N, C-alpha and C positions, 0 to 999 in steps of 0.2 A: 504494498500499501506506500504509492509515493506522499509525501508529507505532506501538510498543508501550509497553501503559501496565501496569504494575503491580497486581494486584487486592490493592491496601492494605486494601481495606476486610475482604476476608477475612482477609487475614495477621494483621490487628489482632484480628479476633474469636477466632483459636486461642489467638494468645496470649492474650490478658487475660481471656477467657470461660470459653474448652475444656479449656487447659490451665493458667489458673491461675500465669503466666510470674514474675509480680509476686511471690506468695508464696514459689514455687520461690527463686527467686532470693536475696530476702531470709535464708532459712534456708543458704543456701551462702558461708562467709564470701569466698571467690574472688569473688562478685559482690554481696555485701550492701550495699557502698558504690559501685560502680563500674556500677548499670544499674539503672533501674526501667521502668516502661512509656510513659515521658515521653522518657525515652533510647533507647528502642527505637522508638519511634514515629519520632522523629528522624532515628534510623539509618536506618530504612524510605524514608521520606521521600526522603534524599537520593540511595539509593540506587537508589530509583524513577527517579531523575532522572538519574542517571550511563548507567542501563540504558537509558534513551528517548533520551536527548541525545547521551552519548557513543558505547556500545556498539552498538547498534542500527543507529545507519546503516552502521557499515564491515561489516554482515554479509552484505549484498548482494553489493559490492566486494570483500568478501573471499571471496568464495564464486568467485566470476568471475575474478577473478585469480588465486588460491591462493599458496602458497609455491614458494620458488624457491631449489634447488642450484646455486651460479655460483660459481665458485673460491676452493672450499673452503667458503664462507661460506652462509650459509640466511638469507635473504631475507623477510620476512612482509609480506602486503599493504600497500598504501600505508594509510597512516592509522591499521594497528597501533603502529607508535611511537609516535607522538604521542597515541593516547587510551590505550597503555599508561604512558606517565611520568606522565598524569594520574591514573588508576587507583592508582600506587603511593603518586604524591606522598598522596593522600588517605585512605592507610592502610588500603587495601582487601585489600592480601595478606594484612596480620597484623591480621584484623579479630578471627579468635579467641586467637589468638598469645599467649605467657605474657608478660607486660607487661614482668618482669625483665628478656629482651631486647628488649623495643622491639615487643611485640607488642600490640593493643589489650585483650586479655582480655577480651574479650566473651563471650557463652554460644554452645554452640551451636546451641541452639532459636532462637536469631535467624539464627546462620549458616546455617542450610540454607536461613531465604529469602531473605535476600541472593544466597545460592545460584542459588534458584529465579530473581531477576529476572533475575541474568546468564544463566545458559544460554537463558532465553527471548529475551534480545536477540541473544545469539550463542554459540553451541555453541561455538566452533572461536577465538574472544578468551579464552572464560572459560577453558578447560582450564588455559591459562598458569598461573593464576595457582591454580587450585586443586591442580594436582601443584606448586604451591612450599608451597604451606600443610600441603599432604602431609608435603612431606620433611623441614620444619622442625618438625613436630608428632612424625615419628619419630625426628628429632635429640634432641629435647627430651625424648624418654620414652626414650633407650638410648645416646646419645651420652654422654659424657667430660665433666664439664666446662669444660674448652679447649678441646672441640667445640662446645660451647653457644656458649660466649663467643665465637669467634673463627668462626663461622657464622651464626648464627639472627639477628644486628640488619639482618645485608645481606638474610637471604631477607624478614624481618619489613619492611622497609621496600619489599620488591622490585624494589632494585638490582639483587639477584642474583635469578635462578629456582630450582627445582628442577624433578628426571628422575627416576623410580623403573624402573630397567634391570633387569629380570631375563630376558626372552624371548630364547635364542635361536634358529634354526632348527631346532635336532635335540628340542629341547625347549620347549613353549608350557606347557600345563596341569600339567605333569607334570615337576619343575624337579631331579631327580636327574643329569638327564644333562646337566648345565652344563658347559661347557667352559672357560670363563671363570677361570683362575687368579691368584690371589696369591702372591707370595712374601714371604715376610720379611727386613727390613731395620733393619740394627744399631740405627740411631734410632728405631726401633717404627714404622716406618709401613710398607708393604706396595707393589709393585709389581705393577702391574694389566695383565694381560694378554689379551686376547680378544675378542669381536666378539656384539654385542647389536639385537635385531632390534626393527621395531614400538615405539620408543621416541618418547612422546609429548613434545613439546615438548624432546628431546634434542642440540637445536641451531637459537638461532633469533639475532635480531638485536633481540631486546628489552630484553637485559639484559645487564650486560658479565659475566658472568660466572654458568656454568651448575652446579647444585652436583647431581652424582650420585651416589644410591644403588646401588650395583651389590653383585649376588650373586657371588660367588665361589667357588671352592676354594683351600683351603690344602694346600700341600703334603704329600701320603699321608694325606689325609683325603677322606672320603668324604661329608665331612657341608658342610654352604651358612654359609658367611659373609656377612654384606654391611659393606659399605665405602664410605667417603664420599671421594669421588673428583670435586675442581674443574678443570674444564677449565682454567680458570688457578690455579697458584699461589697462595698466601693463606699471610701469615707470622703469625706465633703474635699480629700487633696488627691482624689484620683488613684488612693493604692487600695489592693484586693485588701479585703478583712476576713468573712466569714462562708459559709456554704449559705443560702438562702433562700432550703425548703423549693427550689427546684427538681424536679428527677425526669428521668426519661419510663414512662410506662413502657412503651415498643417501639422497635422500628416497624415500617411500610417494608412491605416485599411488595416490589411494584415490577411493573411489566418491561420499565426502562429507568434511567435517569439512576443506574445502581450502583453509580460512585458517591450520591448524592443521599444525606440521611431523610429521611421524612421520616419524624417524629409525635408518637403520644406522647403530651407533654404534661403533667399534673404538678400543681401548684399549691401546698399544704402552707397556708398562713406565712406567706411569701411574701419578702415588704417589698412595697413598689410605691412609685411615685406619678400621681398625676401627670398627665400632660395634656395641657389643654383647658376648657372648661370642662365641669361638670356636665352629662348628658350630652357633652358636646363630639365624643370620639369617634364618630365615623370620620366627621367632618375633617380631624385633624389624619386618621387613619389613609383618606381618600389621598393627602396629597402623595405618603407615598405609593399606595396606590397606583395611582397616575402613571410613577415614573415607571413601578412595577410593569404595568401593561403594556408601559413601550416598550421594555425592556422583555415580557415574556412574548412580543410579537417578535424582535428581535434576535431570540430564542432561533423562532417559526425562518427568519431571513436568514439567520447564520447558517444552517442548516441546510438549506437551499443553495449557498454556497458552496458548503462546503461537499455536497451531495453531486452539483454541477464538474467540480473540479475531478472528485474520485469515475463518474458516468464516462465524463468527456476523454478523460487517460485513459483508462478501459475502452471504452467505443476506439482509441486510438493503437491499440493493443491486442486487440482480440480480432483473430481474423474468423470469419465464418461468409463464405459463398462470395459471389462476383457481384458488382455493381451489374445495374440494369446497365447494358449498352454496351458492357462490355469491360473488363478491365483496365484501370486507369495504372495500371503498374503494367501490366501484361502477363501476370500470374496467373499461380492457380487458386489463390483465395485472396480476396478484400481484409482488411478492415473494418468493421464493420459501422466504421462513422461513413462509409461512402452511402449506404443505405437511405433511404427516402423516411422511415418511418425512424429511426435512431436519429438521424439529422433532427425529425419534427421534436422528437423529445428536448435534446436537449438544446433547442433553439426556445423551448417553451417554458424551458426551467429557465434558461440565461432572461428572456425576456423579464419574465415575473419577478427576478431577482434582482434584477438592475432599478428595476422601477421599482421595486418595495427598500432600495437602498436610497434612493431619492426620497420617498416618503418618510420615510426615515430620520432621514439627516433635516429634511424638512418642518417635522413636526419637532424634533433636540430644536432647531434655531427660532419656535415658536414658543418654544419653551425656555429658552436662554432670552427671548424677547418680553415675555410675560411678568419673567422675575427680575430681570436689570434696566428695561425699557420706561420710560413714561409717558403720562398723556393715553393718545390715543390709539401711538404705536404698541403700548402696551394696554390695552383695554382690546384689540382686535387680534392681538397674538392672544391672549387669556380667551376671547370668543374661540379662535380655531384652536387653541388646545381641548379644550372641553368638545366639539366636533370631529376634533381627527382623532384624540386617544384611544374610543373604544373603536375605531376602523384600525389604527396600527395595530392593536392589538388581536382582534379578529382576522381582518384580511392577510396579515403577514402570517399568523401563524396555520389559518387555513393552508394556504398557498404553501407554505414549509411544511405541511405537512405532504399534500399535493404533490411537492416535486421530489420529495426523497423517498416517495414512494414510486413516482417516475422515472428518477433516477434508479432505483432497485430492480426497472422493467428492460431497464439498457443494459443489465446484469446479464439479464435472464434465467436459467436456474443458479447460478454463481451469485447472483444476488441474497437468495434464501438460505445461503448456508454462512456462517458466522466469520470463514476465516475472511472475506473481501471487505470487511466491516460496514456495509451498505444497507444491511438490517438495522443495526446497531443505531443509525441515526434514525432510522422510521421508527422504532421504538421508541426513541427518546426526542424526537419529536412531539409525538401522541399528545402528550398531555398537556402542551403548549396552549391545544383548543379547550382545555377545562379548567388549568386553574388560575386565581386570578380574577375569578368571573366566566363561568364558560362563554363560547363566542353566541350563544343565541343570547344570553342577557345583555352582553355588550352591543348585540343588533338591536335590541329590545330598548337598551341606552339610546344608542345615537338615532332611533327613528324617535321613539318616543318624549327622548328630554331634550336629547339636543338638536332635532330639526322639526319637529310637532310643539314641542314645549316652549319655542318663541315665536312660534304661528310660521316657520321657516326662515327667519329671519337671517339666524346666521349662516345657513346650508346658501341662503340664495348670494349674501355676501360676496364668502367665498365663492363660490360658482362666477357670479360674475366675473370677479378679481380673476378669475380663469382666461374669462373668455376677454378683459380684456389686455392681458397679458400677450395672449396668442394672437389677436388684431395686429399687435407690434413686431411679429417675428418676421423676418423676411429672408428668411432660409428655406422658410414651409410653406409648400404649393396649399393656393384655398381648399385643393380639395380635401387635404387631410384635415385642414385648418376645421374644414365643414364636418368632416363624419366627427369630432367633439364635440360642437359648435352645437348640431343637431340634436345631439344627443344630452348635450347640459339643459336644453331648453326642455324637453321631454321628460328627464329626471328634476324639474324642480315644478313641472305639470302634474306627474304623478305624488311628488312631496306635498302640492297645495291640496288634491285630492285628498288623499289617505288624512291630512288636516282636515280635511271640511267635514269629514264622514267617523270622526274619531269617537265625538262623543254618542251619536248613533248607532256607532259599531264599535263598541267598549272593546271587541278581542280582536280589531280586527291588523293593530300596529305590532300585538305579538304575536298574530300568525303569518305576517308578511315581514318581519323586520329582516331577518338574514338576505332573501332575496334582493331588498331594498339597500341593505348594506351590502349586498355582492356587488349588484349591480354601479352602486358609487365608486367602490374600490375599484372596479374596472376599466372605469371613466376616468377617473383621475389615474391613474396609470397610463391611459392613453394622452394624457395631459402631460406628463413627466414625461414619456417618450419624445412630444413633439420639442416640451423644452429641452431637452437632453440634443437633440437633432440640430436645433438652433445654436447654440452655446459650444456643440465640438466644432462649425465648420472652422475656426482658428488655431484649433488643434495641430500640436507641434508634429503629429503625428498622422498622418494622412490615411493609415491604414486604420487607426481609432475611430477617426471622426464617418470612414467607410462603412467600419463596423457599425458603430449606432444608427447608421440610416438604414442597412440591412435587418437589425433589429427593429426597429420603429416600422419598418413595411412589413414584418413578419405578424407585428404584433397587432396594426390598425388591422390587418387583414383576417386574422385568426383569430385572435384573442377579443378585441374591442367589440364585439358584434356578441358576446356573452355579455353586455350591457342592454341588448333589445331583449335577450332570452329570460334574465332575470326581471327586467320592471314590466313585462307579461304574466309572469310568474304572481309578484305583485298582486295585481286585480283575482288569479285565478283560485278557485279553488276553495275559497274563501269560508264560504256558505256547507259548502261539503265538511270541511276540515272539523268545523264548530257545530255542525249539527246533529253528527253523531252520537249516539248514548254511551255511558260510561260503560256498558255490559257489552257493545259493540268492539272495544278495543280486547 
């Protein structure tokens, strides 16, 4: 199996030419003096080496060995500790963290590309750092100054890890029924008692402490509050003291991500500290969850990129049959990449992957603007973050699984056996559609809250901006622009029809949301392909620019029409779906 190679040329192209990162950073005081394109390229170069030389080599072995629960300890696979130590010492856990507390302060639109490299190299390992960065983000946004000083340096340095503790056996996506309790103490702390399940990185041996963000209920309250609960108590100076009543009940035995510890966590009068205001825990947690949802979408994207590299390499090496019209080499057998169906699969994977990368960087840019810009720029970015986050999570992870399965198909029978490695990607990527809110829930959020929740204002604003941008393109044909603009109008029309019917047909949004999100995702990818063609004209490598045009042509011809299919499905079959009696299922 060839080592993973980060697609640095494409990543640099997106930052430098497509999304003009330098100009964005220069206008934001948080980044104006800390990052430019030279810095960004140096960071990506180093991240690519770490992904290739450190993280990727433990991917297969970690899957084979898995995590172990032994004598109240969770033990990660061989090599994980050593790699994590080097990863943390390099500052990668705190890459986008607040510099005031030890983070590197890099922009998220750069961070998403580093995240992608990590997920391409090893899904399971990368989750540990991702959860830690998310926990630190939440504490920084909602914690008291004391909590920030006490806990953020250890998280950003990677000496401590973070975990998000929400789910309970009786309360999955609907958290109103959680039973974990928080009892106030005279010193202002709380004693947390209860159990959580499916906690990624809930316990492990990579760090000396794990900081849990736990949802719990205060006495005589139906509201949900958020508490910071360390595995090992920490004094005000940030030093570890005594165990804190946080234990592992068991670890989950999963289909994939076997190197990632997914734990049942028990809290027995564990000392915790309120994060944010009482009964406002979900609002605080969603700060973390929005970033995590983008990260999980990038997990699908990273898997798709890794799968493409593996399938492309295999297709160039595996000989089988002769090309239609005769062998280009005159031999008795050709590599399978000469066959049309294999090329169809590889082109499909690449088209979704490269457009998905554009979506991730664009969404990262909106997160940066929403956090660091001012005035209407900040407000608009905030609206776009709300609109795009469920799409990034669902569409990227849905296509991630689709593309890993398609890459597995390129391998034929060799894709179904473990030695080639592609089947691990299929297993590892499957969960991305489920956790951090299933993709059906993401679609309902997108259509029910983000699209019709404001009577289609944010969606209309976003689509109109895309159309205005496309009108200025000088190197894209009018016919290609029309393919996008016509579908933009149709999408808005359908959205308005749903908005008009939502009161009279309350089940409509729930039953058609997935198709609506898929229509939007395919449409936005079409826009990004035209944008990449427009920006590639002056690229220093003519073959790079030519390839972008050819890929865009393939996407517009073969994949963009899926917009029409999904929009047709939005209004089809709803009555039949909802009319059936429960006994008929």
